[in-house]
Each structure stands twice: as C-alpha cells, then as structure tokens.
C-alpha positions as CSV (number, residue, x, y, z in Angstrom):
1,M,-74.7,152.1,83.4
2,K,-78.4,151.3,84.1
3,N,-79.8,148.8,82.0
4,T,-82.0,150.0,79.1
5,E,-82.5,147.1,77.5
6,H,-86.4,146.0,76.5
7,L,-87.8,142.4,76.9
8,L,-90.1,143.6,73.5
9,E,-89.1,146.2,71.1
10,L,-91.2,147.0,67.9
11,T,-89.9,149.7,65.6
12,H,-91.9,150.9,62.9
13,L,-93.7,147.8,62.4
14,T,-95.8,147.6,59.4
15,K,-98.1,144.4,57.6
16,I,-99.9,145.2,54.3
17,F,-101.8,142.3,52.9
18,T,-102.5,142.2,49.0
19,L,-106.4,141.1,48.8
20,G,-108.2,140.2,45.5
21,S,-107.9,138.7,42.3
22,W,-105.2,139.5,40.1
23,F,-107.0,142.2,37.8
24,T,-108.4,143.9,41.3
25,K,-106.0,143.7,43.8
26,T,-106.1,146.3,46.8
27,R,-103.4,146.3,49.2
28,L,-104.3,146.9,53.1
29,T,-102.5,147.7,55.6
30,A,-103.3,145.8,58.7
31,V,-101.0,147.4,60.7
32,N,-99.2,151.0,60.4
33,D,-96.1,152.0,61.6
34,A,-96.4,150.2,65.1
35,H,-94.2,151.3,67.9
36,L,-94.2,149.4,71.1
37,A,-91.5,148.5,74.1
38,M,-92.5,146.3,76.8
39,T,-89.4,146.7,79.4
40,S,-87.1,143.9,81.5
41,E,-86.7,145.6,84.3
42,K,-90.0,143.9,85.8
43,A,-92.8,141.6,84.3
44,S,-95.4,143.4,83.1
45,I,-98.8,143.1,81.3
46,L,-99.5,145.2,78.4
47,T,-103.0,145.0,76.7
48,L,-103.5,145.4,73.2
49,A,-107.4,146.3,72.9
50,G,-109.6,147.5,69.9
51,E,-113.2,147.0,68.5
52,S,-113.0,143.8,65.6
53,G,-111.0,145.1,62.6
54,S,-108.6,147.2,64.7
55,G,-105.4,144.7,64.0
56,K,-104.5,143.7,67.3
57,T,-104.2,140.0,66.0
58,T,-102.1,140.8,63.4
59,L,-99.7,142.5,65.5
60,A,-99.8,139.5,67.8
61,R,-98.9,137.3,65.2
62,M,-96.6,139.1,64.0
63,M,-94.9,139.1,67.6
64,L,-94.9,135.5,67.2
65,G,-93.0,135.4,64.3
66,L,-96.5,133.3,62.5
67,I,-96.7,136.3,60.6
68,E,-93.8,138.3,58.1
69,P,-93.7,142.0,58.3
70,T,-93.6,143.4,55.5
71,S,-90.9,146.6,57.1
72,G,-90.2,147.5,60.4
73,S,-88.6,145.2,63.0
74,I,-88.8,142.9,65.9
75,R,-86.3,142.8,68.9
76,Y,-86.5,140.5,71.7
77,K,-84.1,141.0,74.5
78,G,-81.5,142.8,72.4
79,R,-82.2,140.7,69.5
80,D,-83.7,141.1,66.1
81,V,-86.0,138.2,65.9
82,T,-88.2,140.0,62.8
83,R,-87.5,137.1,60.3
84,I,-85.7,133.7,61.7
85,H,-84.2,131.8,59.8
86,Q,-81.6,129.8,61.9
87,H,-83.4,126.4,63.3
88,R,-81.5,126.8,66.8
89,D,-82.7,130.5,66.7
90,R,-86.2,129.7,65.9
91,L,-86.1,127.4,69.1
92,W,-84.6,129.3,71.3
93,F,-87.2,132.6,70.4
94,R,-90.2,130.0,70.5
95,K,-89.1,128.7,73.5
96,E,-88.9,132.1,75.4
97,V,-92.2,133.6,73.2
98,Q,-95.4,131.3,74.1
99,P,-98.7,131.5,72.4
100,I,-101.9,131.1,73.9
101,F,-105.4,131.3,71.2
102,Q,-108.6,132.1,71.5
103,N,-110.3,129.2,71.4
104,P,-108.3,126.0,73.4
105,F,-111.1,123.6,72.0
106,E,-109.0,124.5,68.6
107,T,-106.0,124.1,70.3
108,F,-105.9,121.0,71.2
109,N,-106.9,118.3,68.9
110,P,-110.4,115.9,69.9
111,L,-108.8,113.0,68.9
112,R,-105.3,113.0,70.8
113,R,-105.4,113.0,74.8
114,I,-104.0,116.0,76.3
115,E,-101.1,114.6,78.6
116,K,-100.0,114.0,74.9
117,Y,-99.0,118.0,73.5
118,L,-98.3,118.1,77.4
119,Y,-95.1,115.3,76.6
120,E,-94.8,116.4,73.2
121,T,-93.9,120.1,74.4
122,A,-91.3,118.9,76.8
123,L,-89.6,116.2,74.2
124,N,-89.9,118.1,71.1
125,Y,-88.5,121.9,72.6
126,K,-85.9,119.5,74.1
127,I,-86.2,120.4,77.8
128,V,-86.2,117.1,78.8
129,G,-84.5,113.8,77.0
130,S,-87.5,111.5,78.0
131,A,-91.2,111.4,79.2
132,R,-89.7,109.5,82.6
133,E,-88.3,113.5,83.0
134,A,-91.2,115.1,81.3
135,E,-93.1,114.3,84.2
136,P,-92.3,116.5,87.4
137,I,-91.7,119.3,84.7
138,I,-95.6,119.4,83.6
139,E,-96.8,118.6,86.8
140,T,-95.2,122.0,88.0
141,A,-96.7,124.1,85.5
142,L,-99.8,121.8,85.7
143,R,-99.9,122.9,89.1
144,S,-99.0,126.5,88.6
145,V,-102.2,127.1,86.8
146,G,-104.2,125.6,89.5
147,M,-104.4,121.8,87.9
148,S,-102.4,118.3,88.2
149,L,-101.4,115.7,85.8
150,D,-104.1,113.6,87.4
151,Q,-106.4,115.9,86.2
152,V,-105.7,115.1,82.1
153,R,-104.1,112.2,82.3
154,K,-105.8,109.7,79.5
155,R,-108.9,112.7,79.1
156,Y,-109.9,114.5,75.8
157,P,-110.5,117.6,75.1
158,N,-114.2,117.4,75.8
159,E,-113.9,115.7,79.0
160,L,-113.1,119.2,80.4
161,S,-114.6,122.3,80.7
162,G,-113.7,125.4,78.3
163,G,-111.8,126.9,81.6
164,Q,-109.9,123.4,82.7
165,L,-108.6,123.2,78.9
166,Q,-107.3,127.0,78.7
167,R,-105.7,126.5,81.7
168,A,-104.3,123.2,80.1
169,S,-103.6,125.5,77.1
170,V,-101.4,128.1,79.5
171,A,-99.5,125.2,81.2
172,R,-98.3,123.6,78.0
173,A,-97.0,127.0,77.3
174,L,-95.2,127.4,80.6
175,I,-93.1,123.9,79.8
176,T,-90.8,125.9,78.2
177,Q,-90.4,128.5,81.0
178,P,-91.1,131.3,78.6
179,S,-90.5,135.0,79.5
180,L,-93.3,136.4,77.2
181,L,-97.1,134.6,76.8
182,I,-99.1,136.5,73.7
183,A,-102.9,135.8,74.4
184,D,-105.1,136.2,71.8
185,E,-108.6,136.8,73.6
186,P,-107.3,134.2,75.7
187,V,-110.9,134.6,77.5
188,S,-113.5,134.8,74.5
189,M,-114.5,131.7,74.0
190,V,-114.5,130.4,77.6
191,D,-118.1,130.6,79.7
192,A,-118.9,133.6,81.5
193,S,-118.8,132.6,84.9
194,L,-115.0,131.1,84.8
195,R,-113.6,134.1,82.6
196,M,-112.0,136.3,85.6
197,S,-110.4,133.1,86.9
198,I,-108.9,132.9,83.7
199,V,-108.1,136.5,83.6
200,N,-106.3,136.5,87.7
201,L,-104.5,133.2,86.2
202,F,-102.6,135.7,83.8
203,K,-101.9,138.3,86.7
204,E,-100.6,135.4,89.1
205,L,-98.2,134.4,86.5
206,C,-97.1,138.0,86.1
207,Q,-96.5,138.3,89.3
208,N,-95.4,134.8,90.9
209,L,-93.5,133.5,87.9
210,N,-91.9,136.9,86.4
211,V,-93.8,136.2,83.2
212,S,-94.6,138.9,80.6
213,V,-97.9,139.4,79.2
214,V,-99.3,140.6,76.1
215,Y,-103.2,140.5,76.5
216,V,-105.4,141.2,73.2
217,T,-108.4,141.6,73.9
218,H,-111.6,144.1,72.7
219,D,-113.3,144.3,76.3
220,L,-112.4,147.6,78.5
221,A,-113.1,146.0,81.3
222,T,-110.4,142.9,81.6
223,A,-107.9,145.5,79.7
224,Y,-108.5,147.4,82.8
225,Y,-108.7,144.9,85.6
226,I,-105.2,142.9,84.3
227,G,-103.3,145.6,82.5
228,D,-99.9,147.7,83.6
229,R,-99.9,149.6,80.2
230,I,-102.3,149.7,77.3
231,A,-102.5,150.5,73.3
232,I,-105.5,151.0,72.1
233,M,-105.5,150.4,68.2
234,L,-107.8,151.6,65.2
235,R,-107.3,150.5,62.1
236,G,-103.6,149.4,62.1
237,V,-102.5,152.0,64.3
238,I,-101.8,152.5,68.0
239,V,-103.9,155.8,68.5
240,E,-103.0,155.8,71.7
241,M,-100.3,154.9,74.9
242,G,-99.9,154.8,78.8
243,T,-100.6,153.5,81.8
244,V,-104.2,151.6,81.8
245,E,-105.1,154.4,85.1
246,H,-104.2,157.3,82.7
247,V,-105.6,156.5,78.8
248,L,-108.8,154.4,80.4
249,M,-109.5,156.7,83.1
250,K,-108.9,160.1,81.2
251,P,-109.1,159.2,77.6
252,L,-107.0,161.8,75.7
253,H,-107.9,160.7,71.7
254,P,-111.4,161.0,70.7
255,Y,-111.9,156.9,69.6
256,T,-110.8,155.8,73.0
257,Q,-113.4,158.1,74.8
258,L,-116.0,156.9,72.6
259,L,-114.8,153.0,73.7
260,K,-114.7,154.2,77.1
261,K,-118.6,155.6,76.7
262,S,-119.6,152.0,75.2
263,V,-118.8,150.2,78.7
264,P,-122.1,151.0,81.1
265,E,-121.1,151.9,84.0
266,P,-122.9,149.3,86.8
267,D,-125.3,152.2,88.3
268,P,-128.0,150.7,89.2
269,E,-129.8,153.3,90.0
270,Q,-128.8,154.7,86.5
271,Q,-130.5,153.4,83.0
272,W,-128.2,153.0,79.9
273,N,-130.4,154.6,77.1
274,E,-127.4,155.8,75.4
275,E,-126.6,153.7,72.0
276,I,-123.2,153.6,70.8
277,T,-122.7,151.9,67.6
278,L,-119.3,151.3,67.0
279,S,-118.2,150.7,62.9
280,T,-116.9,146.9,61.8
281,F,-114.6,146.3,59.2
282,E,-114.6,148.9,57.0
283,T,-112.0,149.7,54.7
284,E,-112.3,153.5,53.9
285,E,-111.0,153.5,57.4
286,Y,-107.9,151.8,57.2
287,A,-107.2,153.4,53.3
288,R,-107.6,156.9,54.9
289,K,-104.8,159.1,54.6
290,G,-105.0,161.3,57.3
291,C,-106.5,160.0,60.6
292,K,-108.3,156.8,61.1
293,F,-111.0,158.2,62.6
294,A,-111.7,161.1,61.1
295,G,-115.2,160.3,59.5
296,R,-116.6,159.4,62.6
297,C,-114.6,161.8,65.0
298,P,-117.0,164.6,66.8
299,Q,-113.6,166.9,66.7
300,V,-112.8,166.3,63.2
301,M,-110.6,169.3,61.8
302,P,-109.5,169.4,58.2
303,I,-106.1,168.4,58.6
304,C,-107.1,165.2,60.0
305,K,-108.4,164.4,56.9
306,T,-105.3,164.8,54.6
307,S,-102.3,164.4,57.2
308,P,-101.7,161.4,59.6
309,P,-101.3,162.7,63.2
310,E,-97.6,161.9,64.7
311,D,-97.1,160.8,68.3
312,I,-97.7,163.6,71.0
313,V,-97.1,162.6,74.5
314,V,-99.3,163.9,76.6
315,D,-99.0,163.8,80.6
316,N,-97.1,160.4,80.1
317,S,-99.2,159.0,77.4
318,T,-98.5,159.3,73.4
319,V,-102.0,159.8,71.3
320,K,-101.5,160.2,68.0
321,C,-103.8,163.4,67.3
322,F,-104.0,167.2,66.3
323,L,-106.0,167.8,69.5
324,Y,-102.9,168.0,71.1
325,A,-100.8,169.3,68.7
326,K,-98.4,172.4,69.9
327,Q,-100.6,176.0,68.4
C-alpha cells in the first residue's frame, strides 16, 4: 500500500486572541479553521503569502509549537504535536522542526560570539557529548550554507553582514538535521542585493539535503520563485491554495488577483500608473461573518456578506469563493 503519511498536517487549526481590558474584551480570530498538508514523499517548499495582518506568522508560530492553538490539530510525521508536554517528545519535535526568524540581528545576542550558539545547539539537543565532537558537525552545517567555522570563530554578530548572519542562523538550524524549516520573512531584513542568495539557499537545502521548508512572505515575486505550492492568507483564512503556477499565474480568488496586480510587470516599455491600495490591519475584516474580502471585492454577492465560503476544488487548486460554487 502506498504511504500516504504527511510530513505536516494541519486540521481545523484556529487561534483566537482576547484583546483589551476586562471590561472591553475583544476576541480576534487570527487563524480561522486552517487546513494544510505537506507530503513526506519528497522534500518541498510551501509558501504562506499574504499582506501584513493576514495571520501567516501566527500560523507559522503554531507550527513551531511557540503558540498553542485554540482548537484544531497539528500532526507531524503522523504524531499529534498540537500540545507537547513530555520533555522527550518536545526535544524530538524541536530537533525535527527548526525556525528561521525574520531578523538575524535579533536571533543572536550582540554580546555573545556566534560560535557559542552553534556549539550550544549541538550540545543542548544532545547531538554530541562534547565540544570537540561538535566541531565537525558545525563545520558541515556551515559548509551547507557557503560558510566555514573559521569565518565565524571569535566573531560577534555586528562583525558579519546581514546576509552572512542569516546564513549562520540557517546553519545553526541545520545542526539538528531537521526535516522541516519554518522561515518567517527570512529575507525582509537582509540587504536587497543579498536576498536572492538567501532564497536560493533554501532551494538548495530542499534539493540537496532533502529539507522541506515553509516559507512565509508578503513578497509574491520570491514566493513564485521559491515555492512548489502556495497558500494565500487573508485575515486568518487560507483563501486559495495550490501549485505556484496555478495560483499565481491563474489566480481564482479576487483577493489573489488583486495581490498579483500589485506586482508590476518588469516591462521597460510600459509605465506603471495604476494605484493599488491594500488595507492594513482591519479589525472589521477579521470580525466579518462572511467572506473576509467582501468589503473590498469587486465581484461581491449578497451571500458573501453573510456566509463564509467553503473550500472548492478548481483545476487542482482549492479556493474559498462563492464564484466557483455549483449553481
């Protein structure tokens, strides 16, 4: 029988935050009934994309076990990791699923040498029993990201560029030999000239080391370049999901279509005159009972304002939109 076990599987995953004081409490559904799966058959890159306030970082932090969901479940390699309490299980999961954070200068304490983090990772996760045993493992991890131990030895974070520091951050994560990296906006704080080198690094890790990646971004250009599959989020809801070719080249949901229009085509003969405005954090969109995009959608229907759309499969993509419901 063919193995259908997923590497990562999210089912009905929801996170509700309570904001405000005792007398003026507001419930905010940051992630709403998310379903998502990554295959275990082959390493791949899944992109979570959406504008600021879409809930993608909250979803990523739940995947990492940094935030407990309000409801729903997270399964990793067939094991329920929604809420891990046993130290042994938590250690296993953290070795398997490693984070890459947005700002590498916040990942490393400016008063500590970079190599300290690398040795401590190997020792704390019980990869080795001594610093001497850790050295070849650290060297291998650094070589995987195009660096060496000599480049970071006795150096502090401010002595490296943002790109070098982010590579060191990826190397630290690779020391545990993870199967999944969750990278939250990993190039947004890196100089523009170095961003593609970091993006290419994730592709190389996936292809050469068989490491899957969840790549969180608001940048559709890098999302298209790096991703195998993509999930578009809006106000806590995954509104469209499929291969990057289907979703970004032939977007179905009106919100995805608007996101695509917001990326100018690199045509020197065509001047960009259209003004695209995407809303920032809007509490009313989170609270809307129907489609979260109903207030901005040019194709809105009465049902969109009162009922949340269900997942509909269209041409190998999944979309939450009444435009594709069977009449």
